[in-house]
N, CA and C of each residue as an Amber inpcrd file, in Angstrom:
protein
   621
  13.9260000 -77.4640000   9.8600000  15.3680000 -76.8460000   9.0000000
  15.4460000 -77.1930000   7.7510000  14.8150000 -78.7280000   7.2730000
  14.7910000 -78.9860000   6.0680000  13.8980000 -78.0950000   5.0100000
  12.7460000 -77.5270000   5.9250000  11.8510000 -76.5760000   4.9880000
  12.8470000 -75.4110000   4.6990000  13.6880000 -74.8880000   5.8450000
  14.4080000 -73.4460000   5.8100000  15.3860000 -73.5130000   4.7750000
  16.0700000 -75.1140000   4.4820000  17.0790000 -75.0100000   3.8300000
  16.2710000 -75.5830000   2.2050000  15.2140000 -76.0160000   1.9810000
  15.0670000 -75.7450000   0.8710000  14.4200000 -74.5630000   0.2950000
  13.8630000 -73.6590000   1.1210000  13.6510000 -72.3140000   1.0100000
  14.5050000 -71.5510000   0.4050000  15.6320000 -71.7670000   0.9810000
  17.2490000 -71.1400000   0.6540000  17.5110000 -71.6290000  -0.3460000
  17.5650000 -72.9990000  -1.1320000  18.0310000 -73.4950000  -2.2010000
  16.9090000 -73.0770000  -3.4330000  15.6110000 -72.7980000  -3.1190000
  15.1240000 -72.1950000  -4.1600000  14.9730000 -70.7780000  -4.3050000
  15.6200000 -70.0870000  -3.5150000  15.8480000 -68.4930000  -3.5290000
  17.7060000 -68.6670000  -4.4460000  18.1500000 -69.3360000  -3.9270000
  19.3550000 -69.3660000  -4.7210000  19.6800000 -69.8430000  -5.9280000
  18.5130000 -70.8460000  -6.1960000  18.4020000 -71.0280000  -7.9040000
  17.6540000 -69.9470000  -8.3530000  16.3730000 -69.3150000  -7.7110000
  15.9170000 -68.3490000  -8.7450000  17.0220000 -67.1820000  -9.0410000
  17.6090000 -66.8780000  -8.1520000  18.6060000 -65.7660000  -8.0840000
  19.5360000 -66.1620000  -9.1990000  20.3040000 -67.5890000  -9.2090000
  21.2270000 -67.8850000 -10.1920000  20.5670000 -67.5620000 -11.5350000
  19.4460000 -68.2950000 -11.7560000  18.4360000 -67.9210000 -12.7470000
  18.3960000 -66.4020000 -13.3540000  18.1070000 -65.5070000 -12.3160000
  18.0150000 -64.2640000 -12.8720000  19.4330000 -63.9190000 -13.2870000
  20.3490000 -64.1560000 -12.6040000  21.7040000 -63.6310000 -12.5620000
  22.1120000 -64.0610000 -14.3180000  21.9550000 -65.3630000 -14.4910000
  22.1680000 -66.0050000 -15.8890000  21.2240000 -65.0140000 -16.9660000
  20.0460000 -64.9730000 -16.6730000  19.4160000 -64.4210000 -17.7620000
  19.7250000 -62.7140000 -17.9210000  20.1890000 -61.9570000 -16.7660000
  20.6310000 -60.8630000 -16.9610000  22.0140000 -60.6210000 -17.7150000
  22.9120000 -61.9550000 -17.3930000  24.3070000 -62.0680000 -18.3720000
  23.9370000 -62.0790000 -19.6310000  23.0980000 -63.1860000 -20.2330000
  22.7930000 -63.3610000 -21.4920000  21.8450000 -61.9650000 -21.6470000
  21.3040000 -61.2030000 -21.1570000  20.8650000 -59.9200000 -21.8330000
  22.0550000 -59.0500000 -22.0410000  22.7600000 -58.9780000 -21.1360000
  23.8150000 -58.0410000 -21.3410000  24.8120000 -58.3580000 -22.5650000
  25.0670000 -59.6760000 -23.0440000  25.7560000 -60.0670000 -23.7370000
  24.9260000 -59.7730000 -25.0820000  23.7070000 -60.0390000 -25.0700000
  23.0680000 -59.6030000 -26.2420000  22.9780000 -58.3780000 -26.6300000
  23.2490000 -57.5470000 -25.5730000  23.0820000 -55.8830000 -25.8260000
  24.2370000 -55.6760000 -26.5150000  25.2070000 -56.3640000 -25.7150000
  26.9820000 -55.8670000 -26.2940000  26.7590000 -56.1680000 -27.9230000
  26.4370000 -57.6680000 -28.4510000  26.3860000 -57.9360000 -29.6380000
  25.7300000 -56.9260000 -30.5380000  24.3480000 -56.4260000 -29.9720000
  23.8030000 -55.8120000 -31.0780000  24.3660000 -54.2350000 -31.1750000
  24.9630000 -53.7730000 -29.9730000  25.7640000 -52.8290000 -30.1330000
  27.0820000 -52.9440000 -31.3040000  27.8530000 -54.0390000 -31.0540000
  28.8920000 -54.2010000 -31.7480000  28.4280000 -54.0460000 -33.5410000
  27.4070000 -54.7200000 -33.9770000  27.0790000 -54.8960000 -35.3170000
  25.5740000 -54.0420000 -35.6230000  25.6760000 -52.5140000 -34.5370000
  24.8940000 -51.7360000 -35.2260000  25.4810000 -50.6900000 -36.4650000
  24.5390000 -50.1300000 -37.2050000  24.6010000 -49.6230000 -38.1160000
  24.9870000 -48.1130000 -37.4600000  24.4370000 -47.9910000 -36.6070000
  24.8530000 -46.5420000 -35.8740000  26.4560000 -46.5490000 -35.5770000
  26.7250000 -47.5970000 -35.0790000  28.3690000 -47.6630000 -34.9380000
  29.0000000 -47.5340000 -35.8910000  28.6760000 -48.2640000 -36.8340000
  29.4860000 -48.2450000 -38.0570000  29.4530000 -47.0730000 -38.9940000
  28.0420000 -46.5620000 -38.9710000  27.9370000 -45.0870000 -39.5470000
  28.8010000 -44.1120000 -38.9990000  28.9790000 -44.1650000 -37.5460000
  29.7890000 -42.8690000 -36.8370000  30.9450000 -43.2390000 -36.9060000
  31.7020000 -44.3230000 -37.3060000  33.1600000 -44.2460000 -37.2320000
  34.0000000 -44.6700000 -38.6240000  33.2380000 -44.3940000 -39.5510000
  33.8730000 -44.1360000 -41.3150000  34.8350000 -42.7820000 -41.1450000
  35.8420000 -42.9760000 -41.9430000  36.6500000 -42.0560000 -42.0340000
  35.9760000 -40.7520000 -42.0620000  34.9520000 -40.5770000 -43.0430000
  34.5710000 -38.9680000 -43.1470000  34.0150000 -38.7340000 -42.0820000
  33.3850000 -39.4330000 -41.0340000  32.2130000 -39.3450000 -39.8440000
  33.2430000 -38.7580000 -38.7230000  34.6980000 -39.6390000 -38.7520000
  35.6420000 -39.3000000 -37.7040000  36.1900000 -37.9190000 -38.0670000
  36.3900000 -37.6390000 -39.3920000  37.0490000 -36.2550000 -39.5410000
  36.0430000 -35.2410000 -39.3680000  34.6590000 -35.6990000 -39.7310000
  33.8250000 -34.4130000 -39.2980000  33.6310000 -34.2980000 -37.7750000
  33.9340000 -35.0970000 -36.8360000  33.6680000 -35.0470000 -35.5940000
  34.6190000 -34.5330000 -34.8910000  36.0410000 -34.7830000 -35.0350000
  37.2550000 -34.2190000 -34.5270000  37.5130000 -32.7290000 -35.4350000
  37.1160000 -32.6730000 -36.5440000  36.9970000 -31.1710000 -36.9120000
  36.0630000 -30.3670000 -36.5440000  34.8550000 -30.8570000 -36.1410000
  33.9890000 -29.7030000 -35.3790000  34.3720000 -29.7130000 -34.0380000
  35.0190000 -30.4510000 -33.6250000  35.5190000 -30.4030000 -32.1250000
  36.3400000 -29.4490000 -31.7530000  37.1160000 -29.7100000 -32.9100000
  38.3570000 -28.3880000 -33.0300000  37.7880000 -27.0960000 -33.2140000
  37.0770000 -27.0520000 -34.3130000  36.8980000 -25.6030000 -34.1240000
  35.9670000 -25.0870000 -33.0720000  35.0700000 -25.7610000 -32.0420000
  34.4290000 -25.5590000 -31.0840000  35.8290000 -25.2670000 -29.7920000
  36.7070000 -26.0660000 -30.1160000  37.7440000 -25.8980000 -28.9890000
  38.8230000 -24.5030000 -29.0330000  38.5970000 -24.1640000 -30.0950000
  39.0910000 -22.6870000 -30.6940000  38.4230000 -21.5650000 -29.9680000
  37.2470000 -21.9010000 -29.3990000  36.6560000 -20.6780000 -28.6830000
  37.0040000 -20.8280000 -27.1120000  37.7260000 -21.9950000 -26.7430000
  38.5730000 -21.9910000 -25.2540000  39.9070000 -21.6590000 -24.9900000
  40.2430000 -21.8580000 -24.1400000  41.5890000 -21.6450000 -23.7000000
  42.3460000 -22.7790000 -23.2230000  42.1300000 -23.6570000 -24.1990000
  42.7720000 -25.1450000 -23.8470000  43.9270000 -25.6630000 -25.0910000
  45.0600000 -25.2020000 -25.1900000  45.9190000 -25.6640000 -26.2390000
  46.0970000 -26.8760000 -26.5510000  46.1180000 -27.4750000 -25.5020000
  46.5340000 -28.9550000 -25.4790000  45.4640000 -29.7180000 -25.9720000
  44.4550000 -29.4220000 -25.7720000  43.1800000 -30.2760000 -26.5310000
  42.9920000 -29.5820000 -27.7200000  43.2650000 -28.3860000 -28.3360000
  43.5180000 -27.8420000 -29.6440000  44.1710000 -28.6400000 -30.5810000
  45.4690000 -28.7910000 -29.8670000  46.8180000 -29.2460000 -30.7130000
  46.0160000 -31.2400000 -30.8060000  45.6320000 -31.7240000 -30.0730000
  45.2700000 -32.9310000 -30.1080000  44.1430000 -33.2730000 -31.1240000
  43.2990000 -32.3150000 -30.9850000  41.8450000 -32.2320000 -31.8070000
  42.4220000 -32.1670000 -33.2200000  43.3880000 -31.1020000 -33.6140000
  43.7860000 -30.6690000 -34.8300000  44.9890000 -31.9180000 -35.4540000
  45.5680000 -32.5850000 -34.5730000  46.0200000 -33.5740000 -34.9600000
  45.1570000 -34.8420000 -35.6100000  44.2600000 -34.8570000 -34.7160000
  43.6290000 -36.1670000 -34.8350000  42.6650000 -36.0540000 -36.1930000
  42.3240000 -34.9010000 -36.4760000  41.7740000 -34.2850000 -37.7220000
  42.3930000 -34.8750000 -39.1320000  43.6690000 -34.0860000 -38.9990000
  44.7840000 -34.2350000 -40.0110000  45.2520000 -35.8580000 -39.9570000
  45.3480000 -36.6380000 -39.2030000  45.7450000 -38.1210000 -39.2800000
  44.4000000 -38.8240000 -39.5960000  43.4570000 -38.4770000 -39.4520000
  42.2180000 -39.3910000 -39.6040000  42.0410000 -39.1750000 -41.3410000
  42.4690000 -37.6950000 -41.5250000  42.0060000 -37.4520000 -43.0070000
  43.1120000 -38.1170000 -43.8620000  44.2930000 -38.0840000 -43.6410000
  45.1670000 -38.6540000 -44.1660000  45.1740000 -40.1220000 -44.3830000
  44.9530000 -40.7640000 -43.1960000  44.6130000 -42.3420000 -43.1960000
  43.4870000 -42.7530000 -43.9910000  42.5670000 -41.7730000 -43.9480000
  41.2380000 -42.3440000 -44.9460000  41.6390000 -42.0700000 -46.1870000
  42.2550000 -41.1160000 -46.6310000  42.8340000 -41.2060000 -48.2270000
  43.6850000 -42.1150000 -48.3520000  44.5720000 -42.6000000 -47.8610000
  45.3570000 -43.5390000 -48.0190000  44.9050000 -45.0990000 -48.0800000
  43.9980000 -45.0790000 -47.1220000  43.1400000 -46.3000000 -47.0110000
  42.3450000 -46.7180000 -48.3180000  41.6880000 -45.5440000 -48.6830000
  40.5480000 -45.4630000 -49.8280000  41.4110000 -45.9570000 -50.9990000
  42.5670000 -45.7100000 -51.2380000  43.4820000 -45.9200000 -52.2990000
  43.8390000 -47.1230000 -52.1100000  44.2820000 -47.6100000 -51.0980000
  44.8530000 -48.9290000 -50.8500000  43.8800000 -50.2310000 -51.2010000
  42.9190000 -50.0580000 -50.5960000  41.6330000 -50.9160000 -50.5860000
  41.4070000 -51.0480000 -52.0510000  41.2900000 -50.1100000 -52.8980000
  40.7650000 -50.2110000 -54.5740000  41.8660000 -50.6570000 -54.9080000
  43.0690000 -50.3750000 -54.6630000  44.4250000 -51.2150000 -55.3160000
  44.3570000 -52.5790000 -55.0580000  44.0800000 -52.9990000 -53.8360000
  44.4200000 -54.6520000 -53.5530000  43.1360000 -55.2850000 -53.9130000
  41.9530000 -54.8530000 -53.6720000  40.8050000 -55.3550000 -54.0830000
  40.5480000 -56.8230000 -53.4830000  40.6540000 -56.8610000 -52.1680000
  40.2310000 -58.2530000 -51.2420000  38.9140000 -58.2470000 -51.1530000
  38.4050000 -59.4970000 -51.1840000  36.7720000 -59.8680000 -51.0510000
  36.5940000 -59.6200000 -49.6990000  35.4330000 -59.1890000 -49.4030000
  35.0690000 -58.9710000 -47.9280000  34.4540000 -60.4470000 -47.4590000
  34.2770000 -60.7450000 -46.3170000  33.8500000 -61.8290000 -45.8070000
  32.5750000 -62.3210000 -46.0300000  31.5370000 -61.1460000 -46.0800000
  30.1360000 -61.8840000 -46.6220000  29.9270000 -61.5880000 -48.1820000
  30.8530000 -61.3610000 -48.8320000  30.8670000 -61.4420000 -50.3440000
  30.5740000 -62.8180000 -50.7460000  29.7520000 -63.3790000 -51.1210000
  29.7530000 -64.8210000 -51.5970000  30.1260000 -65.2660000 -52.5980000
  30.5410000 -64.5250000 -53.7640000  31.3500000 -64.8740000 -54.9080000
  32.5050000 -64.0700000 -55.2960000  33.2790000 -64.4200000 -56.3360000
  34.3300000 -63.5910000 -56.4890000  35.7590000 -64.0990000 -56.3220000
  36.9060000 -63.7420000 -56.6710000  37.9790000 -64.1980000 -56.0690000
  38.2420000 -63.4950000 -54.8950000  39.4050000 -64.2790000 -54.0230000
  39.6460000 -63.8010000 -53.0290000  40.5180000 -62.1930000 -52.9290000
  41.1730000 -62.0640000 -54.0890000  42.1680000 -61.1640000 -54.3880000
  41.5160000 -60.7280000 -55.8250000  40.8670000 -59.7170000 -56.0940000
  40.9430000 -59.2650000 -57.3900000  41.7710000 -58.3240000 -58.4220000
  42.3390000 -57.8730000 -57.3180000  43.4060000 -56.2210000 -57.7100000
  42.1100000 -55.3310000 -58.0140000  43.1540000 -54.0180000 -58.5910000
  42.3500000 -52.9340000 -58.7230000  40.5920000 -53.1520000 -58.9510000
  39.8220000 -52.5890000 -57.7770000  38.4160000 -53.0560000 -58.0600000
  37.9320000 -52.0690000 -57.2560000  36.6720000 -51.0400000 -58.0120000
  35.7690000 -49.9440000 -57.3110000  34.7420000 -50.6670000 -56.5430000
  34.1410000 -51.9370000 -56.9290000  32.8540000 -52.9050000 -56.2490000
  33.2670000 -52.8260000 -54.6100000  32.1640000 -52.2830000 -53.7820000
  32.7880000 -52.5510000 -52.5450000  32.9350000 -53.6940000 -52.0710000
  32.2230000 -54.7560000 -52.5620000  32.3010000 -56.0370000 -52.0140000
  33.8580000 -56.4210000 -52.2420000  34.8440000 -56.0030000 -52.7990000
  36.1770000 -56.2610000 -53.1080000  37.2150000 -55.0400000 -52.2960000
  36.3560000 -54.5030000 -51.2310000  37.1870000 -53.1780000 -50.5110000
  37.1190000 -53.6070000 -49.2330000  37.8610000 -54.6730000 -49.0360000
  37.7980000 -55.3720000 -47.7400000  39.3150000 -54.8360000 -46.7100000
  40.5620000 -54.7930000 -47.4540000  41.7450000 -54.7520000 -46.9630000
  42.2570000 -53.0920000 -47.6220000  42.5000000 -52.4490000 -46.6390000
  42.4870000 -52.5430000 -45.0100000  41.0380000 -51.7890000 -44.4690000
  40.5840000 -52.0290000 -43.2520000  39.7770000 -51.2140000 -42.7420000
  39.8470000 -49.7460000 -42.7300000  38.4780000 -49.0620000 -43.0110000
  39.0330000 -47.7610000 -42.9320000  38.6260000 -47.1840000 -41.3430000
  37.6630000 -47.9980000 -40.8310000  36.9410000 -47.5070000 -39.8460000
  38.1560000 -47.9580000 -38.7170000  39.0160000 -48.8220000 -39.0360000
  39.9380000 -49.2350000 -37.6690000  41.1840000 -48.1660000 -38.1960000
  41.4580000 -47.6550000 -39.2970000  42.2030000 -46.7880000 -39.4660000
  42.1840000 -45.4020000 -38.9120000  40.7100000 -44.9610000 -39.1170000
  40.4780000 -43.7230000 -38.4260000  40.4790000 -43.3960000 -37.1960000
  39.8630000 -44.6230000 -36.5740000  39.9720000 -44.6010000 -34.9550000
  41.1210000 -44.8520000 -34.5160000  42.2050000 -45.7640000 -35.1810000
  43.5190000 -45.6760000 -34.8120000  44.3710000 -44.4190000 -34.9220000
  43.9730000 -43.5380000 -35.5890000  44.6740000 -42.3180000 -35.8440000
  44.5490000 -41.2590000 -35.0250000  43.0770000 -41.3090000 -34.5650000
  42.8560000 -40.4620000 -33.4720000  43.4760000 -40.9490000 -32.3190000
  43.5090000 -42.2850000 -31.9500000  43.9770000 -42.8390000 -30.7070000
  45.2090000 -42.5940000 -30.7370000  46.1070000 -42.5960000 -31.9630000
  47.4530000 -42.6890000 -31.9910000  47.9150000 -41.2680000 -31.8550000
  46.8910000 -40.0090000 -32.1020000  47.2140000 -38.5180000 -31.8870000
  47.0220000 -38.0340000 -30.4310000  46.6730000 -38.9920000 -29.4830000
  46.4740000 -38.5940000 -28.0820000  48.1730000 -38.6660000 -27.4370000
  48.4190000 -37.6270000 -26.8290000  49.6420000 -37.6120000 -26.0020000
  49.8850000 -38.6840000 -24.8310000  50.9680000 -39.7470000 -25.0910000
  51.2120000 -40.7550000 -23.9920000  52.1590000 -40.1070000 -22.8570000
  51.3790000 -39.3940000 -21.7940000  51.8420000 -38.7820000 -20.8420000
  51.2680000 -39.5600000 -19.4400000  51.8050000 -38.9530000 -18.5170000
  50.6490000 -39.5400000 -17.2730000  49.5990000 -38.9120000 -17.0480000
  48.7330000 -39.2480000 -15.9600000  47.5160000 -38.8500000 -15.5210000
  46.5120000 -39.0100000 -16.5430000  45.4960000 -38.1460000 -16.6220000
  44.3120000 -38.4990000 -17.7020000  45.0280000 -38.4630000 -18.9430000
  45.7940000 -37.8380000 -19.3730000  46.0170000 -38.2320000 -20.8990000
  46.4290000 -39.6130000 -21.0000000  47.0880000 -40.3290000 -20.0230000
  47.6490000 -41.5250000 -20.4950000  45.8940000 -42.8570000 -20.1520000
  45.1570000 -42.2150000 -19.6270000  43.8020000 -42.8130000 -19.3540000
  43.3670000 -42.9010000 -20.8820000  43.3590000 -41.5810000 -20.9570000
  42.6140000 -41.4340000 -22.8420000  43.1650000 -41.9790000 -23.6480000
  44.4630000 -42.1900000 -23.4390000  45.1690000 -43.0260000 -24.5740000
  44.4650000 -44.2560000 -24.5140000  44.8390000 -44.9300000 -23.2790000
  44.1920000 -46.2740000 -23.1490000  42.8950000 -46.5930000 -23.3760000
  41.7290000 -45.4270000 -23.2860000  40.6720000 -45.4000000 -23.6490000
  40.7020000 -45.4700000 -25.5790000  41.5020000 -44.8770000 -26.4740000
  41.6640000 -44.7220000 -27.4750000  42.0460000 -45.9570000 -28.2060000
  42.8040000 -46.7180000 -27.3830000  43.4380000 -47.9260000 -27.9050000
  42.3610000 -49.0090000 -27.4530000  41.3940000 -49.1020000 -26.5820000
  40.2090000 -49.7410000 -26.2910000  39.1730000 -49.9130000 -27.5470000
  39.0210000 -48.3880000 -27.7560000  37.8020000 -48.0720000 -28.9230000
  38.6290000 -48.5870000 -30.0580000  39.4390000 -48.4770000 -30.3160000
  40.1410000 -49.1560000 -31.6010000  40.0800000 -50.8130000 -32.0750000
  40.0910000 -51.0760000 -30.5250000  40.1450000 -52.9420000 -30.5140000
  38.3610000 -53.1500000 -30.7040000  37.8890000 -52.3500000 -30.1440000
  36.2440000 -52.2610000 -29.8740000  35.5970000 -52.1960000 -31.7930000
  36.2910000 -51.1390000 -32.3250000  35.7460000 -51.1240000 -34.1180000
  36.4680000 -52.4660000 -34.6290000  37.5660000 -52.6170000 -34.0000000
  37.8200000 -53.6030000 -35.0390000  37.2100000 -55.2150000 -34.8750000
  36.5990000 -55.2720000 -33.5440000  35.7240000 -56.4450000 -33.2430000
  34.4320000 -56.2540000 -34.0920000  33.8560000 -54.8600000 -33.9430000
  32.7700000 -54.7000000 -34.5880000  32.5700000 -55.0700000 -36.2810000
  33.9230000 -54.5840000 -36.6050000  34.2060000 -54.5360000 -38.1760000
  34.1180000 -56.2760000 -38.5800000  34.7010000 -56.9690000 -37.4740000
  34.7340000 -58.4850000 -37.8890000  33.4360000 -59.1720000 -37.8260000
  32.6500000 -58.5920000 -36.8270000  31.3320000 -59.2230000 -36.4530000
  30.3450000 -59.2260000 -37.6600000  30.4930000 -57.9110000 -38.3350000
  29.5700000 -57.5250000 -39.3410000  30.0440000 -58.2220000 -40.3740000
  30.9290000 -58.9410000 -40.4380000  31.6300000 -59.8170000 -41.6530000
  32.2000000 -58.3320000 -42.7770000  32.4260000 -57.5570000 -42.3950000
  32.7480000 -56.3690000 -43.1240000  34.4040000 -56.4320000 -43.9160000
  34.8220000 -57.2250000 -42.5380000  36.4310000 -57.2840000 -42.7810000
  36.7740000 -58.7600000 -42.2160000  38.0010000 -58.9630000 -42.4550000
  38.6050000 -60.1560000 -41.8850000  39.6630000 -59.6180000 -41.0390000
  40.0020000 -60.3290000 -39.9950000  41.2330000 -59.6690000 -39.0520000
  42.1640000 -59.1320000 -39.1490000  42.6940000 -59.6640000 -40.4890000
  44.0830000 -59.2410000 -40.9160000  43.6850000 -57.8950000 -41.3830000
  42.3880000 -57.3750000 -41.7700000  42.2060000 -56.0980000 -42.6170000
  42.1420000 -55.3280000 -41.5860000  41.6600000 -55.5920000 -40.1480000
  41.6390000 -54.5990000 -39.0810000  42.8780000 -54.3920000 -38.4430000
  43.7970000 -55.2280000 -38.5430000  45.1100000 -54.6600000 -38.1390000
  45.9580000 -54.0810000 -38.9900000  45.8810000 -54.3670000 -40.0820000
  46.6280000 -53.5450000 -41.2080000  45.9010000 -52.3250000 -40.9460000
  44.4560000 -51.8670000 -40.9640000  44.0640000 -50.8670000 -40.8060000
  44.5890000 -49.9480000 -39.4460000  44.6230000 -50.6380000 -38.6890000
  45.2590000 -50.1260000 -37.1600000  46.7110000 -49.4060000 -37.4530000
  47.3840000 -50.6540000 -37.8930000  48.4780000 -50.1780000 -38.2070000
  48.8770000 -48.9530000 -39.2340000  47.9680000 -48.7300000 -39.8660000
  48.1790000 -47.4900000 -40.8520000  47.6710000 -46.5750000 -40.3180000
  46.6880000 -46.2470000 -39.3880000  46.1640000 -44.9470000 -38.6640000
  47.1950000 -44.6480000 -37.6820000  47.4760000 -45.9440000 -37.0580000
  48.8720000 -45.0820000 -35.8610000  50.1840000 -44.8570000 -36.3610000
  50.4160000 -45.2900000 -37.7770000  51.6930000 -44.9600000 -38.4130000
  51.4000000 -43.4750000 -39.1400000  50.2290000 -43.3040000 -39.2440000
  49.8730000 -41.7660000 -39.8190000  50.0060000 -40.7660000 -38.7910000
  49.5340000 -41.4440000 -37.5550000  49.3220000 -40.4890000 -36.0820000
  50.9200000 -40.0240000 -36.0610000  51.7610000 -41.0660000 -36.1160000
  53.2360000 -40.7800000 -35.6860000  53.7700000 -39.6400000 -36.7380000
  53.7280000 -40.0320000 -37.8850000  53.9950000 -39.1860000 -39.0510000
  53.9240000 -37.8200000 -38.5980000  52.5430000 -37.7930000 -38.3620000
  52.0230000 -36.2790000 -38.2660000  52.5640000 -35.7460000 -36.8720000
  52.8820000 -36.3540000 -35.5520000  53.1890000 -35.7140000 -34.6050000
  54.5850000 -35.8350000 -34.8370000  55.6880000 -36.2680000 -35.6050000
  56.6960000 -36.0750000 -36.1850000  57.0290000 -34.4370000 -36.8780000
  55.9030000 -34.6260000 -37.7430000  56.0520000 -33.1850000 -38.5680000
  55.6780000 -31.9800000 -37.9820000  55.1050000 -32.1920000 -36.5960000
  54.1400000 -30.8150000 -35.8970000  55.4860000 -30.1450000 -35.7380000
  56.7250000 -30.5620000 -34.9620000  57.6010000 -29.6410000 -34.5530000
  58.4460000 -29.0010000 -35.4420000  58.6790000 -29.3790000 -36.6120000
  59.1270000 -28.3820000 -37.6490000  58.1530000 -27.3980000 -38.0950000
  57.0320000 -27.7250000 -38.3990000  56.2940000 -27.1510000 -38.7990000
  55.8160000 -25.6600000 -37.8700000  55.9040000 -26.0770000 -36.4430000
  55.4790000 -24.7240000 -35.7100000  56.7450000 -24.1150000 -35.6060000
  57.8290000 -24.6260000 -35.8760000  58.9830000 -23.5620000 -35.7990000
  58.8610000 -22.9870000 -37.0900000  58.8370000 -23.3950000 -37.9560000
  58.6880000 -22.7790000 -39.5430000  57.7470000 -21.4830000 -39.2560000
  56.4150000 -21.7390000 -38.8060000  55.4820000 -20.7750000 -38.2680000
  55.8570000 -19.8450000 -37.6700000  56.7120000 -20.1990000 -36.5550000
  57.4710000 -19.1300000 -35.1670000  58.4070000 -18.4090000 -36.0140000
  59.0160000 -18.7680000 -37.1230000  60.1740000 -18.0920000 -37.5940000
  59.2370000 -17.4320000 -38.6750000  58.3240000 -17.5660000 -39.1940000
  57.5970000 -16.2630000 -40.1450000  56.8500000 -15.5740000 -39.4880000
  56.3420000 -15.8270000 -38.1180000  55.7870000 -14.7660000 -37.5880000
  56.8450000 -13.7850000 -36.9590000  58.1010000 -14.2710000 -36.6030000
  59.0500000 -13.2460000 -36.0320000  59.3730000 -12.5970000 -37.2120000
  59.7780000 -12.8400000 -38.3680000  60.3160000 -12.0610000 -39.3540000
  59.2250000 -11.1550000 -40.0210000  57.9720000 -11.5320000 -39.7130000
  56.7420000 -10.6170000 -40.4140000  56.9870000  -9.6460000 -39.5210000
  57.5400000  -9.3760000 -38.1540000  57.0720000  -8.1680000 -37.0230000
  58.8580000  -7.6470000 -36.9550000  59.6620000  -7.8930000 -37.7260000
  60.7760000  -7.5140000 -37.6850000  60.7020000  -6.0060000 -38.4880000
  61.3930000  -4.6370000 -37.9620000  61.2130000  -3.4480000 -38.7780000
  61.7580000  -3.5270000 -39.7900000  61.2330000  -2.6570000 -40.8730000
  61.4640000  -2.6700000 -42.4250000  62.8460000  -2.4910000 -42.4600000
  63.4310000  -1.8880000 -41.5430000  65.4430000  -1.6060000 -42.2640000
  66.1370000  -3.1710000 -41.8060000  65.4050000  -3.9210000 -41.2870000
  65.7810000  -5.2320000 -41.0520000  65.7720000  -6.4000000 -41.9160000
  65.0120000  -5.9490000 -42.8040000  64.2050000  -6.7900000 -43.9230000
  65.2050000  -6.5330000 -45.4310000
């Protein structure tokens, strides 16, 4: 019985070590993913606009108006958020965490090491996440996934020492704000387009 207990204890110890090793490896893989240049390059504002714009062009070949509307709003929101972000970060001139020398706030600057506030990656991803309709069912899950993606990108940017946490928060708020504004402008624009279409189809005697 003593031998059996000892064997069981040894097996339990080996299993525990294996689990701890697996957990450490998983944590390391997660760390590598967050700090990877691949993730960073894929979530820059131009990359996000290119991805959503390409997806919108492909969606035009399908009969999925809801998907097309979402992708169009995402492309517009990410574009506007990216432009606003580029202007703001060059006006504010906040030093990046990884920059070793220079004032914390320099003011208007083109040097990338003073382009910390706000985060362009966070604003672009948040603009896409904010464009997802918040309804029940799959769209609600998609919205939650979009919010999770925004949080992951924010974590990635701070882990790479490209941004302070406040830069990420401001960038995210900018992206969500632009998406909200685009969604509010969508209905008036659609009404105007429909009105123009109807007037173009009127007989000449009514024009």
